[in-house]
Backbone atoms as SQL, in Angstrom:
CREATE TABLE atoms (id INTEGER PRIMARY KEY, chain TEXT, resi INTEGER, resn TEXT, atom TEXT, x REAL, y REAL, z REAL);
INSERT INTO atoms VALUES
  (1, 'A', 1, 'MET', 'N', 48.486, -65.420, -22.986),
  (2, 'A', 1, 'MET', 'CA', 47.648, -66.199, -22.626),
  (3, 'A', 1, 'MET', 'C', 46.141, -65.263, -23.678),
  (4, 'A', 2, 'ASN', 'N', 46.044, -66.092, -24.684),
  (5, 'A', 2, 'ASN', 'CA', 44.841, -65.744, -25.460),
  (6, 'A', 2, 'ASN', 'C', 43.301, -65.674, -25.096),
  (7, 'A', 3, 'GLN', 'N', 43.691, -66.908, -23.746),
  (8, 'A', 3, 'GLN', 'CA', 41.971, -66.798, -23.552),
  (9, 'A', 3, 'GLN', 'C', 41.544, -66.539, -21.905),
  (10, 'A', 4, 'GLY', 'N', 43.031, -65.609, -21.626),
  (11, 'A', 4, 'GLY', 'CA', 42.653, -65.330, -20.240),
  (12, 'A', 4, 'GLY', 'C', 41.265, -64.180, -19.821),
  (13, 'A', 5, 'ARG', 'N', 40.919, -63.660, -20.483),
  (14, 'A', 5, 'ARG', 'CA', 39.821, -63.061, -20.355),
  (15, 'A', 5, 'ARG', 'C', 38.531, -63.614, -19.707),
  (16, 'A', 6, 'ILE', 'N', 38.282, -64.833, -20.396),
  (17, 'A', 6, 'ILE', 'CA', 37.733, -65.383, -19.711),
  (18, 'A', 6, 'ILE', 'C', 37.400, -65.739, -18.153),
  (19, 'A', 7, 'TRP', 'N', 38.571, -65.583, -17.285),
  (20, 'A', 7, 'TRP', 'CA', 38.694, -65.791, -15.886),
  (21, 'A', 7, 'TRP', 'C', 37.782, -64.091, -15.409),
  (22, 'A', 8, 'CYS', 'N', 38.083, -63.053, -16.081),
  (23, 'A', 8, 'CYS', 'CA', 36.942, -62.392, -15.549),
  (24, 'A', 8, 'CYS', 'C', 35.298, -62.160, -15.441),
  (25, 'A', 9, 'VAL', 'N', 34.801, -63.638, -16.092),
  (26, 'A', 9, 'VAL', 'CA', 33.997, -63.890, -16.362),
  (27, 'A', 9, 'VAL', 'C', 33.453, -64.859, -15.423),
  (28, 'A', 10, 'VAL', 'N', 34.373, -66.125, -15.488),
  (29, 'A', 10, 'VAL', 'CA', 34.114, -67.384, -14.757),
  (30, 'A', 10, 'VAL', 'C', 35.448, -67.112, -14.067),
  (31, 'A', 11, 'LYS', 'N', 34.844, -67.703, -12.545),
  (32, 'A', 11, 'LYS', 'CA', 35.978, -67.616, -11.404),
  (33, 'A', 11, 'LYS', 'C', 37.155, -68.478, -11.957),
  (34, 'A', 12, 'PRO', 'N', 38.319, -68.697, -11.494),
  (35, 'A', 12, 'PRO', 'CA', 39.055, -70.005, -12.089),
  (36, 'A', 12, 'PRO', 'C', 38.456, -71.568, -10.896),
  (37, 'A', 13, 'THR', 'N', 38.052, -70.799, -9.486),
  (38, 'A', 13, 'THR', 'CA', 37.708, -71.793, -8.650),
  (39, 'A', 13, 'THR', 'C', 36.479, -72.451, -9.134),
  (40, 'A', 14, 'VAL', 'N', 35.983, -72.464, -10.221),
  (41, 'A', 14, 'VAL', 'CA', 34.619, -72.732, -10.688),
  (42, 'A', 14, 'VAL', 'C', 34.790, -73.521, -12.275),
  (43, 'A', 15, 'GLY', 'N', 35.738, -72.807, -12.577),
  (44, 'A', 15, 'GLY', 'CA', 35.887, -72.917, -14.139),
  (45, 'A', 15, 'GLY', 'C', 36.815, -74.349, -14.472),
  (46, 'A', 16, 'LEU', 'N', 37.889, -74.062, -13.470),
  (47, 'A', 16, 'LEU', 'CA', 39.011, -75.174, -13.695),
  (48, 'A', 16, 'LEU', 'C', 38.423, -76.657, -13.436),
  (49, 'A', 17, 'PRO', 'N', 38.051, -76.660, -12.069),
  (50, 'A', 17, 'PRO', 'CA', 37.266, -77.859, -11.614),
  (51, 'A', 17, 'PRO', 'C', 35.700, -78.601, -12.736),
  (52, 'A', 18, 'LEU', 'N', 35.642, -77.475, -13.211),
  (53, 'A', 18, 'LEU', 'CA', 34.135, -77.809, -14.259),
  (54, 'A', 18, 'LEU', 'C', 34.451, -78.481, -15.309),
  (55, 'A', 19, 'PHE', 'N', 35.806, -77.860, -16.362),
  (56, 'A', 19, 'PHE', 'CA', 36.728, -77.927, -17.432),
  (57, 'A', 19, 'PHE', 'C', 37.296, -79.546, -16.879),
  (58, 'A', 20, 'LEU', 'N', 37.729, -79.754, -15.762),
  (59, 'A', 20, 'LEU', 'CA', 38.591, -81.079, -15.518),
  (60, 'A', 20, 'LEU', 'C', 37.531, -82.418, -15.784),
  (61, 'A', 21, 'GLY', 'N', 36.431, -81.749, -14.718),
  (62, 'A', 21, 'GLY', 'CA', 35.384, -82.889, -14.671),
  (63, 'A', 21, 'GLY', 'C', 34.814, -83.057, -16.068),
  (64, 'A', 22, 'THR', 'N', 34.777, -82.483, -16.932),
  (65, 'A', 22, 'THR', 'CA', 34.301, -82.636, -18.316),
  (66, 'A', 22, 'THR', 'C', 35.293, -83.539, -19.520),
  (67, 'A', 23, 'VAL', 'N', 36.134, -82.931, -18.787),
  (68, 'A', 23, 'VAL', 'CA', 37.560, -83.760, -19.527),
  (69, 'A', 23, 'VAL', 'C', 37.333, -85.245, -19.311),
  (70, 'A', 24, 'LEU', 'N', 37.383, -85.332, -18.011),
  (71, 'A', 24, 'LEU', 'CA', 37.132, -87.001, -17.201),
  (72, 'A', 24, 'LEU', 'C', 36.088, -87.555, -17.978),
  (73, 'A', 25, 'VAL', 'N', 34.721, -87.231, -18.038),
  (74, 'A', 25, 'VAL', 'CA', 33.773, -87.634, -18.613),
  (75, 'A', 25, 'VAL', 'C', 33.605, -88.032, -19.783),
  (76, 'A', 26, 'ILE', 'N', 34.658, -87.087, -20.763),
  (77, 'A', 26, 'ILE', 'CA', 34.896, -87.126, -21.980),
  (78, 'A', 26, 'ILE', 'C', 35.283, -88.648, -22.469),
  (79, 'A', 27, 'SER', 'N', 36.646, -88.499, -21.356),
  (80, 'A', 27, 'SER', 'CA', 37.331, -89.777, -21.374),
  (81, 'A', 27, 'SER', 'C', 37.178, -91.467, -21.125),
  (82, 'A', 28, 'LEU', 'N', 36.180, -91.287, -19.948),
  (83, 'A', 28, 'LEU', 'CA', 35.277, -92.041, -19.554),
  (84, 'A', 28, 'LEU', 'C', 34.172, -92.663, -20.901),
  (85, 'A', 29, 'LEU', 'N', 33.398, -91.999, -21.448),
  (86, 'A', 29, 'LEU', 'CA', 33.040, -92.197, -22.158),
  (87, 'A', 29, 'LEU', 'C', 33.795, -92.755, -23.491),
  (88, 'A', 30, 'VAL', 'N', 34.835, -92.128, -23.966),
  (89, 'A', 30, 'VAL', 'CA', 35.656, -93.142, -25.157),
  (90, 'A', 30, 'VAL', 'C', 35.903, -94.117, -24.476),
  (91, 'A', 31, 'HIS', 'N', 36.254, -94.309, -23.778),
  (92, 'A', 31, 'HIS', 'CA', 37.087, -95.831, -23.517),
  (93, 'A', 31, 'HIS', 'C', 35.656, -96.398, -23.170),
  (94, 'A', 32, 'LEU', 'N', 34.910, -96.214, -22.528),
  (95, 'A', 32, 'LEU', 'CA', 33.312, -97.037, -22.518),
  (96, 'A', 32, 'LEU', 'C', 33.454, -97.805, -24.103),
  (97, 'A', 33, 'ALA', 'N', 33.207, -96.629, -24.615),
  (98, 'A', 33, 'ALA', 'CA', 32.243, -96.835, -25.951),
  (99, 'A', 33, 'ALA', 'C', 33.766, -97.674, -27.154),
  (100, 'A', 34, 'VAL', 'N', 34.912, -97.677, -26.557),
  (101, 'A', 34, 'VAL', 'CA', 35.878, -99.089, -27.018),
  (102, 'A', 34, 'VAL', 'C', 35.632, -100.002, -26.589),
  (103, 'A', 35, 'LEU', 'N', 35.576, -99.764, -25.286),
  (104, 'A', 35, 'LEU', 'CA', 35.408, -101.642, -24.600),
  (105, 'A', 35, 'LEU', 'C', 34.296, -102.016, -25.435),
  (106, 'A', 36, 'THR', 'N', 33.218, -101.617, -25.309),
  (107, 'A', 36, 'THR', 'CA', 31.985, -102.067, -25.623),
  (108, 'A', 36, 'THR', 'C', 31.661, -102.206, -27.212),
  (109, 'A', 37, 'ASN', 'N', 32.377, -102.100, -27.906),
  (110, 'A', 37, 'ASN', 'CA', 32.618, -101.447, -29.406),
  (111, 'A', 37, 'ASN', 'C', 34.000, -102.924, -30.044),
  (112, 'A', 38, 'THR', 'N', 34.484, -103.060, -29.476),
  (113, 'A', 38, 'THR', 'CA', 35.692, -103.815, -29.922),
  (114, 'A', 38, 'THR', 'C', 36.121, -105.232, -28.821),
  (115, 'A', 39, 'THR', 'N', 36.471, -106.188, -29.778),
  (116, 'A', 39, 'THR', 'CA', 36.775, -107.209, -28.946),
  (117, 'A', 39, 'THR', 'C', 38.318, -107.621, -28.481),
  (118, 'A', 40, 'TRP', 'N', 39.182, -106.915, -28.906),
  (119, 'A', 40, 'TRP', 'CA', 40.491, -106.545, -28.017),
  (120, 'A', 40, 'TRP', 'C', 40.519, -105.832, -27.622),
  (121, 'A', 41, 'PHE', 'N', 39.967, -104.970, -26.763),
  (122, 'A', 41, 'PHE', 'CA', 40.135, -103.942, -25.981),
  (123, 'A', 41, 'PHE', 'C', 40.406, -104.492, -24.099),
  (124, 'A', 42, 'SER', 'N', 39.012, -105.600, -24.207),
  (125, 'A', 42, 'SER', 'CA', 38.700, -105.748, -23.110),
  (126, 'A', 42, 'SER', 'C', 40.099, -107.553, -23.024),
  (127, 'A', 43, 'ALA', 'N', 40.481, -107.881, -24.207),
  (128, 'A', 43, 'ALA', 'CA', 41.674, -108.613, -23.603),
  (129, 'A', 43, 'ALA', 'C', 42.567, -108.102, -23.509),
  (130, 'A', 44, 'PHE', 'N', 43.060, -106.953, -23.666),
  (131, 'A', 44, 'PHE', 'CA', 44.441, -106.113, -23.522),
  (132, 'A', 44, 'PHE', 'C', 44.513, -106.077, -22.399),
  (133, 'A', 45, 'LEU', 'N', 43.354, -105.401, -21.796),
  (134, 'A', 45, 'LEU', 'CA', 42.869, -104.637, -20.231),
  (135, 'A', 45, 'LEU', 'C', 43.497, -105.892, -19.650),
  (136, 'A', 46, 'GLN', 'N', 42.772, -107.173, -19.687),
  (137, 'A', 46, 'GLN', 'CA', 43.320, -108.517, -18.873),
  (138, 'A', 46, 'GLN', 'C', 44.381, -109.154, -19.552),
  (139, 'A', 47, 'GLY', 'N', 45.705, -108.416, -20.097),
  (140, 'A', 47, 'GLY', 'CA', 46.375, -108.943, -19.951),
  (141, 'A', 47, 'GLY', 'C', 46.802, -109.916, -21.315),
  (142, 'A', 48, 'GLY', 'N', 45.543, -110.074, -22.130),
  (143, 'A', 48, 'GLY', 'CA', 45.935, -110.994, -23.309),
  (144, 'A', 48, 'GLY', 'C', 46.498, -110.517, -24.534);
């Protein structure tokens, strides 16, 4: 593991939820941006 020494600085019980929470927020922001800036995405989500 190339970045294994980071866990000597940040505990995994803090770092992993923080990392996964960041991924979740970025994913939701990308989906929101696509939803608000396109016309086909909302139709796709409603089965059109």
